[in-house]
N, C-alpha and C positions, 0 to 999 in steps of 0.2 A: 504494500500500500504506500503510495506516495503522499507525503505531507505537503499541503499547499504552501506556496512560497511565503505568503504573508504570515503564516503561523511560524515557519522557520525563522523569518526575520524577527518576529516578536520574541521568540525564544532566545535567539542570539542577543538581541537588544536587552532583554531582562537579565540574562546571565551577566552580560557586560556591566549593566547598571549595578547589580548586586555586588559584583567584584569591586567596582569603583567605590562603593559605599562602605565596604568592610574596612575596619582599621587595619593598619599594617602593624601587626603585633611585634615582630622582632625589633623594629625601630622604636616603638613606644615603650617596650619592656626592657630594652637594653640599657646598660649603664650610660650615664652622661659622659661625654667626651671631656668635659671640663670638671675638674675637681671643685667641690664647694669651697667657698672662701673660708679662711680660718675663723674660728669663733671670735678672736680678738678684733678682726676687721668688722664683722657684723655687729659686735658689741659697741665698739668705739664709733664707727661711722653711722651705724644704724640707730644710734640713740637719738640722733637729731633728724635724720632723713633716711630714705631707703639706702641701704648699702649698695650703691651702684655697682654692677658687674665691672670688673677691671677691664674687660674687653671694650668698654665704651670709650676709653681714651688710650693714647699711646703712652709709652714709658716716660717720655720727656714731659708730657702734660701732667702725669701723676706726680712726677718729681717736683714740678713747679707748684702743684696743689699742696703737697706735703711741706714744701719750703715756706708756704705762707699760712700755716695753720693758726698763727697768733692773730691773724686778721682774715679768717676764712669766711668770705662773703659777709662781712660785718659782724662776725662772731669770733670770740677767742676759742678756738678748738684745739689749743695746745695739748700735747700728750707728753708723757715722760719718754726719755730716750729709748728705753727698751721697747715700749709700745710702738714708737715711731719706727724703729728698726724692723719690727715685725710687719707693720703696715707697708713699709717700703719694699721689703722682700716679697710680699704677696703681690703688690701692685706691679712691680717690675717684672715678675715672673709671668703673671697672667694678663698683662697689658695687651692691647691691640697690637698686632704685628705691624700695621701701617701707622706711621706717625700721624698724630692729629695736631697739626701746627698750621698757622697762617703766616706766610712770609717768614718762615723760620722761627716764629714765636709760638711756643707751646700754648695751645688753647686750654683754658682753665674750666670752661663750662662745656658739658656734654651737649647742651642745646646749641652751641656754636659750631659743632662739627658738621661737615658735609653729610655724613651718614645720618645724623639726626634730622637735618633739613630735608634730606631725601625721603626719610620715613614719615615725616610730618609735614607734607607739602601744603596741606589745605586748612589746618585748624585756624580759624579766625581768632582775632584778639578776643572776641566774646567767649570763645571756648576757654582761652587762657585766663580770662577774668571771671569765669563761672565760680560761684562761692565754694564749690566742692573742689575745684582745680587750683585756682589762684595764680599758678605760674606753670610754664613748661617744665620746670624741675620737679613738679609733683607727679611723678610717673604713676604712682599708685591710684590716683584719681580715675584714670582710664584703664590702666593695665592692672587689673584686679589681682594678679598673682606676682606683682613686681617684687614683693618682699622675699619671694623664694626664687627670684631670678628668671621668671617666666614672663617674657614680653611678647609672646606670640599673639596672633590675632584671635585665637580661641578664647583668650581671657580678656580681650579688649571690650570695654563698654564705655561709650562716650556718655557723659552726663547730659541729660536733656534740659532744655531751658525750663527754669522754675522747679527743677527736681533737686531735692536734697537727700543726702544719705539717710 
């Protein structure tokens, strides 16, 4: 018995659709290729803001950030020398491989990098001024899993006008 062409097409289409919708288990279940940041980094940096992944800036940028902790974006974020050494070791090791500098000057803000501007091309100033967001540096306002280093689109939720947490 010969199966009509439209039924064969429907079967092939539905099998393809089902395969496309199934999660890719090995990639999701496998270990992360990046080791988690050391607890001292999460503790020190995460006490005031999200402990940004080191891959967001190049080593020279992180070095410049650490060199200015006594006036860290208007706040004295100084740490003792042992903690500073641990932070420096982590950030130098896990930093972005491509430098984040403008005209040879290390960028101090992740929001100034070409990568950030590429990933956030359209948010209007009203998004940044939303009471839940307040600034582009508040990653957790839209990236709901930022505290665990997940900035993927699956955990992205833009606050709506008039909405509060």
